[in-house]
C-alpha positions as CSV (number, residue, x, y, z in Angstrom):
1,M,-0.2,-22.4,-12.3
2,I,2.4,-21.5,-9.9
3,G,1.1,-20.3,-6.5
4,K,4.3,-20.2,-4.5
5,L,7.9,-20.9,-4.7
6,K,10.0,-22.4,-1.8
7,G,14.0,-22.5,-2.4
8,L,17.2,-20.6,-2.0
9,V,17.8,-17.1,-2.9
10,D,20.2,-17.3,-5.8
11,G,20.5,-13.5,-6.5
12,F,19.0,-10.0,-6.8
13,G,18.5,-7.5,-9.3
14,D,17.0,-3.9,-9.2
15,D,13.4,-5.1,-9.3
16,F,13.6,-8.9,-9.3
17,V,15.0,-12.1,-7.2
18,H,16.4,-15.1,-8.5
19,V,15.1,-18.2,-6.6
20,D,16.7,-21.7,-6.9
21,V,14.2,-24.5,-6.7
22,N,15.8,-27.8,-7.0
23,G,18.2,-26.6,-9.4
24,V,15.6,-24.5,-11.6
25,V,16.2,-20.6,-11.0
26,Y,13.0,-18.7,-11.5
27,E,13.3,-14.8,-12.1
28,V,10.4,-13.2,-10.1
29,F,9.8,-9.5,-10.1
30,C,8.8,-8.0,-6.8
31,S,8.3,-4.6,-4.9
32,S,11.1,-3.1,-3.3
33,K,9.4,-3.9,0.1
34,T,9.5,-7.6,-0.9
35,L,12.9,-7.7,-2.1
36,A,14.2,-6.0,1.2
37,A,12.2,-8.6,3.4
38,L,13.7,-11.4,1.7
39,P,16.9,-13.2,3.2
40,Q,20.4,-12.9,1.9
41,V,21.6,-15.1,-1.0
42,G,22.1,-18.8,-0.3
43,H,19.1,-18.8,2.4
44,A,15.8,-20.4,1.9
45,A,12.9,-18.3,1.3
46,V,9.1,-18.6,0.5
47,V,7.6,-16.1,-2.3
48,H,4.0,-16.0,-3.1
49,I,3.4,-15.9,-6.8
50,E,1.1,-14.2,-9.3
51,T,1.8,-15.3,-13.1
52,I,1.0,-13.0,-15.9
53,V,0.9,-14.5,-19.3
54,R,0.9,-12.4,-22.5
55,E,1.6,-13.2,-26.1
56,D,5.1,-12.3,-26.1
57,M,6.0,-13.2,-22.4
58,I,5.5,-15.1,-19.4
59,R,6.4,-13.3,-16.3
60,L,6.3,-14.2,-12.4
61,Y,5.6,-11.6,-9.7
62,G,6.4,-12.4,-6.2
63,F,5.1,-11.2,-2.9
64,F,6.5,-11.7,0.7
65,T,3.0,-12.0,2.1
66,E,-0.5,-13.0,0.9
67,A,-2.0,-9.5,1.6
68,E,0.5,-7.8,-0.8
69,K,-0.3,-10.4,-3.5
70,A,-4.1,-9.7,-3.0
71,W,-3.6,-6.1,-3.2
72,F,-1.4,-6.3,-6.4
73,N,-4.3,-8.1,-8.1
74,V,-6.8,-5.8,-6.7
75,L,-4.9,-2.7,-8.0
76,M,-4.7,-4.2,-11.6
77,T,-8.4,-4.2,-12.0
78,V,-8.2,-0.4,-12.2
79,Q,-7.9,1.1,-15.9
80,G,-4.4,2.3,-16.3
81,V,-2.7,0.3,-13.6
82,G,-0.6,-2.4,-14.9
83,A,1.9,-4.6,-13.2
84,R,4.6,-2.1,-13.1
85,V,2.3,0.6,-11.6
86,A,0.9,-1.7,-9.0
87,L,4.4,-2.7,-7.9
88,S,5.5,0.8,-7.6
89,I,2.7,1.5,-5.4
90,L,3.4,-1.2,-3.2
91,S,7.1,-0.3,-3.2
92,T,6.0,3.0,-1.9
93,I,3.2,2.1,0.9
94,T,2.4,-0.8,2.8
95,P,-0.9,-3.1,2.1
96,S,-2.4,-1.5,5.4
97,E,-1.4,2.0,4.3
98,L,-3.0,1.3,0.9
99,A,-6.2,0.2,2.7
100,S,-6.2,3.1,5.0
101,A,-5.6,5.5,1.9
102,I,-8.5,4.0,0.1
103,A,-11.0,4.2,3.1
104,L,-9.9,7.9,3.6
105,Q,-10.0,8.7,-0.2
106,D,-6.4,9.9,0.3
107,K,-5.1,10.5,-3.2
108,A,-2.1,12.3,-2.2
109,M,-0.6,9.1,-0.4
110,V,-1.5,7.0,-3.5
111,G,0.1,9.6,-5.7
112,R,3.6,9.3,-4.1
113,A,4.3,6.3,-5.8
114,N,6.3,6.6,-9.5
115,G,4.1,6.4,-12.3
116,V,1.0,7.5,-10.6
117,G,-0.3,10.9,-11.7
118,P,-3.3,12.8,-10.0
119,K,-6.0,11.5,-12.3
120,L,-4.6,8.0,-11.7
121,A,-4.8,8.4,-7.8
122,V,-8.2,9.7,-7.8
123,R,-9.3,6.8,-9.8
124,I,-7.7,4.2,-7.8
125,V,-8.9,5.5,-4.4
126,T,-12.5,6.0,-6.0
127,E,-12.8,2.6,-7.9
128,L,-11.4,0.8,-5.0
129,K,-13.6,2.1,-2.2
130,G,-14.7,-0.8,-0.2
131,K,-13.1,-3.3,-2.4
132,A,-10.3,-4.2,0.0
133,P,-9.2,-7.8,-0.6
134,V,-9.4,-10.8,2.3
135,G,-6.7,-9.6,4.8
136,G,-6.5,-6.1,3.4
137,T,-7.5,-4.6,6.7
138,V,-7.8,-1.1,7.6
139,D,-5.9,0.0,10.8
140,A,-7.4,0.9,13.9
141,G,-6.7,4.5,13.7
142,T,-8.3,5.1,10.4
143,L,-11.5,3.3,11.9
144,G,-11.6,5.5,14.6
145,L,-11.1,8.3,12.2
146,Q,-14.0,7.1,10.1
147,A,-16.2,6.8,13.5
148,A,-15.2,10.4,14.5
149,L,-16.4,11.5,10.9
150,G,-19.8,9.7,11.2
151,E,-20.1,8.9,7.5
152,G,-16.9,7.2,7.3
153,V,-15.5,9.4,4.3
154,A,-12.8,12.0,5.0
155,S,-13.4,15.3,3.4
156,G,-10.3,16.7,1.5
157,N,-8.8,18.8,4.4
158,V,-9.0,15.4,6.7
159,A,-7.3,13.3,4.1
160,D,-4.7,16.0,3.4
161,A,-3.9,16.3,7.2
162,V,-3.4,12.7,7.6
163,S,-1.1,12.5,4.6
164,A,1.0,15.7,5.6
165,L,1.6,13.8,9.1
166,V,2.5,10.6,7.3
167,N,4.9,12.7,5.2
168,L,6.4,13.8,8.6
169,G,7.5,10.4,9.5
170,Y,4.3,9.2,11.4
171,S,2.7,5.9,10.3
172,S,-0.6,5.9,8.7
173,A,-2.1,4.4,11.9
174,Q,-0.5,6.9,14.2
175,A,-1.3,10.0,11.7
176,S,-5.2,8.8,11.4
177,A,-5.5,8.1,15.2
178,A,-4.2,11.7,16.0
179,V,-6.6,13.3,13.5
180,A,-9.4,11.3,14.6
181,R,-9.0,12.6,18.1
182,V,-8.9,16.2,16.7
183,V,-11.9,15.8,14.6
184,G,-13.7,14.3,17.7
185,K,-13.1,17.4,19.6
186,E,-13.2,20.1,17.2
187,G,-15.2,18.7,14.1
188,D,-13.9,18.0,10.6
189,G,-14.5,21.7,9.3
190,L,-11.1,23.0,10.3
191,A,-8.4,24.1,7.8
192,T,-5.9,21.7,7.2
193,D,-3.2,23.7,8.6
194,K,-4.8,23.8,11.9
195,L,-5.7,20.1,11.7
196,I,-2.1,19.1,11.3
197,R,-0.8,21.6,14.2
198,L,-3.4,20.0,16.6
199,G,-2.6,16.5,15.3
200,L,1.0,17.0,16.0
201,R,0.0,18.1,19.5
202,E,-2.0,15.0,19.9
203,L,1.2,13.0,18.7
204,S,3.5,14.7,21.2
205,S,1.0,14.4,24.3
């Protein structure tokens, strides 16, 4: 079983990289985030590998970090999530953002990925609650939000407010921390639009 490839980047495709290991060139399928993180052609690279064997193919999937690889395997435990969908999710959000989305039950953030419809997004955040892999940490902002909520589960309006702030360009950690401060002051019963407005005020202060 291949756990890691160390070699030279030989070329790129839309969703794969070729890695030359002592003259043997491996085709490795990756998320767009991993492809962007890898060095240019001709430079040395290390890619963490997950091998999937089926009757009609053997395919290598590569990851820039162990955390991304771990989340890939966790995602594929959910019915309806295959390798292609798992890579799509990891191309859209980082492992820490994914951990936060699951912690907050934020189906909207997971649903941003191509191939993930509303029902599948709900299934992912529901089934993976509490199943973060080792290294799949939740950011401090989300932990603060969970503490502010008391029970550690965001209601729909809170999760929607965090998702909206992320869509406006703030990081998951920034958005969660801002909403946590609002919830701490006002409670979690505010309408989503008011949570967003107050969250933006916190972010600009």
